[in-house]
C-alpha positions as CSV (number, residue, x, y, z in Angstrom):
1,M,53.2,22.2,7.5
2,A,49.7,23.6,8.0
3,E,46.9,21.0,8.3
4,R,44.3,21.0,5.6
5,P,40.9,22.1,6.7
6,D,38.3,19.4,6.8
7,D,36.3,19.8,3.6
8,G,33.6,17.4,4.8
9,R,34.2,14.8,2.2
10,P,35.0,11.9,4.6
11,R,31.8,12.7,6.5
12,R,29.8,12.8,3.3
13,R,31.2,9.4,2.2
14,R,30.3,7.9,5.6
15,Q,26.8,9.3,5.3
16,Q,26.4,7.9,1.7
17,Q,27.6,4.5,2.9
18,A,25.2,4.6,5.8
19,D,22.3,5.5,3.4
20,R,23.3,2.6,1.1
21,T,23.4,0.2,4.0
22,R,20.0,1.3,5.2
23,R,18.4,1.0,1.8
24,Q,20.1,-2.4,1.4
25,L,18.6,-3.6,4.7
26,L,15.1,-2.2,3.8
27,A,15.2,-4.0,0.5
28,A,16.2,-7.2,2.1
29,A,13.6,-6.9,4.8
30,G,10.9,-6.3,2.1
31,E,11.9,-9.5,0.3
32,V,12.0,-11.6,3.5
33,F,8.7,-10.3,4.8
34,E,7.1,-10.9,1.4
35,R,8.3,-14.5,1.3
36,H,7.9,-15.6,4.9
37,G,5.3,-13.2,6.4
38,Y,5.6,-11.1,9.5
39,Q,5.8,-13.7,12.3
40,A,8.3,-16.0,10.6
41,T,10.7,-13.2,9.6
42,T,13.7,-12.7,11.8
43,V,16.4,-10.1,12.0
44,R,18.9,-12.8,11.2
45,A,17.1,-13.7,8.0
46,I,17.1,-10.0,7.0
47,T,20.8,-9.5,7.6
48,T,21.6,-12.7,5.8
49,R,19.6,-11.6,2.8
50,A,21.3,-8.1,3.0
51,R,24.7,-9.7,3.4
52,T,25.5,-7.5,6.4
53,A,26.6,-8.3,9.9
54,H,23.8,-9.0,12.4
55,G,24.8,-6.1,14.6
56,T,24.7,-3.7,11.7
57,F,21.0,-4.0,11.6
58,Y,20.7,-2.4,15.0
59,L,22.6,0.7,13.9
60,Y,19.6,1.6,11.7
61,F,16.5,-0.2,13.3
62,E,15.4,-1.1,16.7
63,N,13.9,-4.5,15.9
64,K,11.8,-6.3,13.3
65,E,8.8,-4.3,14.2
66,D,10.6,-1.0,13.5
67,V,11.9,-2.1,10.1
68,F,8.5,-3.3,9.1
69,C,7.0,0.1,10.1
70,R,9.6,1.9,7.9
71,L,8.6,-0.4,5.0
72,L,5.0,0.3,5.7
73,E,5.6,4.0,5.3
74,I,7.7,3.7,2.1
75,V,6.1,0.9,0.2
76,I,2.6,0.1,1.1
77,V,1.3,3.5,2.2
78,G,3.1,5.1,-0.8
79,E,1.3,2.9,-3.2
80,L,-2.0,3.4,-1.4
81,E,-1.7,7.2,-1.4
82,D,-0.6,7.2,-5.0
83,G,-3.7,5.2,-5.8
84,S,-7.0,5.5,-4.1
85,H,-7.0,9.3,-3.5
86,T,-6.8,9.9,-7.3
87,F,-9.9,7.9,-8.0
88,L,-12.2,10.9,-8.0
89,E,-9.9,13.3,-9.8
90,A,-11.3,11.9,-13.1
91,G,-14.9,12.8,-12.1
92,P,-17.6,10.5,-13.5
93,D,-15.4,9.4,-16.4
94,R,-15.3,5.7,-16.2
95,D,-12.3,5.1,-18.4
96,R,-10.1,7.4,-16.4
97,L,-11.5,6.0,-13.1
98,A,-10.7,2.5,-14.2
99,A,-7.2,3.5,-15.1
100,A,-6.7,5.0,-11.6
101,V,-8.1,1.9,-10.0
102,G,-5.9,-0.3,-12.2
103,R,-2.7,1.4,-11.0
104,F,-3.8,1.0,-7.4
105,A,-4.9,-2.7,-7.8
106,A,-1.6,-3.5,-9.6
107,G,0.1,-2.7,-6.3
108,F,-1.6,-5.6,-4.7
109,V,-0.2,-7.9,-7.4
110,R,3.3,-6.6,-7.1
111,R,3.3,-6.6,-3.3
112,A,1.0,-9.4,-2.4
113,G,3.3,-10.9,0.2
114,L,3.8,-7.6,2.0
115,W,0.1,-7.0,2.1
116,R,-0.3,-10.4,3.7
117,A,2.5,-9.6,6.2
118,L,0.7,-6.3,7.0
119,L,-2.5,-8.1,8.0
120,E,-0.4,-10.5,10.1
121,G,1.6,-7.7,11.6
122,M,-1.4,-5.7,12.6
123,L,-2.8,-8.6,14.6
124,Q,0.5,-9.0,16.5
125,S,1.8,-5.4,16.9
126,R,-0.1,-2.4,18.2
127,A,2.6,-0.2,16.8
128,I,2.1,-1.5,13.3
129,R,-1.7,-1.3,13.6
130,D,-1.6,2.3,14.9
131,L,0.9,3.4,12.3
132,W,-1.3,1.9,9.5
133,L,-4.4,3.6,10.8
134,E,-2.6,6.9,11.1
135,L,-1.1,6.8,7.6
136,R,-4.2,5.4,6.1
137,G,-6.2,8.2,7.6
138,R,-4.3,10.6,5.4
139,T,-5.7,8.9,2.3
140,V,-9.2,9.0,3.8
141,R,-8.9,12.8,4.5
142,R,-7.7,13.6,1.0
143,L,-10.5,11.6,-0.5
144,A,-13.0,13.3,1.7
145,D,-11.7,16.7,0.6
146,E,-12.2,15.7,-3.0
147,V,-15.7,14.6,-2.3
148,R,-16.5,18.0,-0.7
149,A,-15.0,19.8,-3.7
150,Q,-17.1,17.8,-6.1
151,Q,-20.2,18.2,-4.0
152,G,-19.6,22.0,-4.3
153,R,-19.7,21.5,-8.1
154,G,-22.8,19.4,-8.0
155,L,-21.2,16.3,-9.2
156,V,-21.4,14.1,-6.0
157,R,-24.6,13.3,-4.3
158,A,-25.3,14.6,-0.8
159,V,-23.5,12.2,1.6
160,E,-21.2,12.8,4.5
161,P,-17.7,13.0,2.9
162,V,-15.6,11.3,5.6
163,A,-18.0,8.4,6.1
164,L,-18.1,7.9,2.3
165,A,-14.3,8.1,2.1
166,Q,-13.9,5.6,4.9
167,A,-16.4,3.1,3.5
168,L,-15.0,3.2,-0.1
169,T,-11.4,3.0,1.1
170,A,-12.2,0.0,3.3
171,M,-14.2,-1.7,0.6
172,T,-11.5,-1.1,-2.0
173,E,-8.6,-2.4,0.2
174,W,-10.4,-5.5,1.4
175,Y,-11.8,-6.5,-2.0
176,A,-8.4,-6.0,-3.7
177,F,-6.7,-7.8,-0.9
178,T,-8.9,-10.9,-0.9
179,Q,-8.9,-11.1,-4.7
180,L,-5.3,-10.3,-5.4
181,A,-3.2,-10.9,-2.3
182,L,-4.8,-14.0,-0.9
183,E,-4.6,-17.5,-2.4
184,R,-7.4,-18.0,-5.0
185,P,-9.1,-21.3,-6.0
186,P,-7.8,-23.2,-9.0
187,A,-8.8,-22.0,-12.5
188,G,-12.4,-22.7,-13.3
189,E,-13.5,-23.1,-9.7
190,S,-15.6,-20.5,-8.0
191,G,-14.5,-19.4,-4.5
192,S,-16.6,-20.4,-1.5
193,D,-17.6,-16.7,-1.2
194,G,-19.2,-16.8,-4.6
195,G,-16.5,-14.7,-6.2
196,P,-15.1,-15.0,-9.7
197,P,-13.0,-18.1,-10.6
198,G,-9.3,-18.2,-9.7
199,G,-7.8,-18.1,-13.2
200,E,-4.7,-16.2,-14.3
201,P,-3.6,-13.2,-12.2
202,G,-4.1,-10.9,-15.2
203,A,-7.7,-12.0,-15.6
204,R,-8.4,-11.6,-11.8
205,L,-6.8,-8.1,-12.0
206,G,-9.1,-7.1,-14.8
207,T,-12.2,-8.4,-12.9
208,V,-11.1,-6.5,-9.8
209,V,-10.5,-3.3,-11.8
210,D,-13.9,-3.4,-13.6
211,T,-15.8,-4.2,-10.5
212,L,-14.2,-1.5,-8.4
213,A,-14.6,1.1,-11.1
214,D,-18.3,0.4,-11.4
215,V,-18.8,0.4,-7.6
216,W,-17.0,3.7,-7.2
217,L,-18.9,5.2,-10.1
218,H,-22.3,4.3,-8.8
219,A,-21.6,4.9,-5.1
220,V,-20.3,8.4,-5.7
221,Y,-22.1,9.6,-8.8
222,G,-25.1,7.3,-9.0
223,R,-27.6,9.9,-7.9
224,A,-25.8,12.9,-9.5
225,N,-26.6,14.4,-12.8
226,P,-23.1,15.2,-14.2
227,G,-24.6,16.4,-17.4
């Protein structure tokens, strides 16, 4: 009896199972990093959360640093790139600018723990720091390109595009991080930095969005005459 030719289905099933396991480990890692931070997270905690064998982790990732870098590419950088580089696409339309800022800022609320873990990880791992700077640089370059394009249309005042993109990106990230990803004072009490009261997360988010929209509007278009 002639043997059946291999139609590739067993290999595809193995690949599909491997993809599912990798996604399962990434999801579990995200939950553990978000809850415990970078330093306190262990591979054992990730595999326990994923309900996989400890050794299975090392079929997909080298170590804790490696899995965090993959999360950084998928989650945090994806949300950053989907957010801040779109701020100028609306031009000097405050409502559209505020909507874009709102989508970006909401990512800090959804992923507050991961943003805290990122700050912790950058201080401990050169690989995490270098990857973050490399990936973040893509957002800066895309924003700088939009600044140049709008300068060509006379919408944006004369300023060096890359420097403006770097400054606005850093300001946006850090302001959103300190207001939305770090612990805030109890409701009704102002922060020691003179910022807005703690209050409910929705109220803080609204304050952050309004403030960032106004800062971007005036920093980029304040000396322009958009007509």
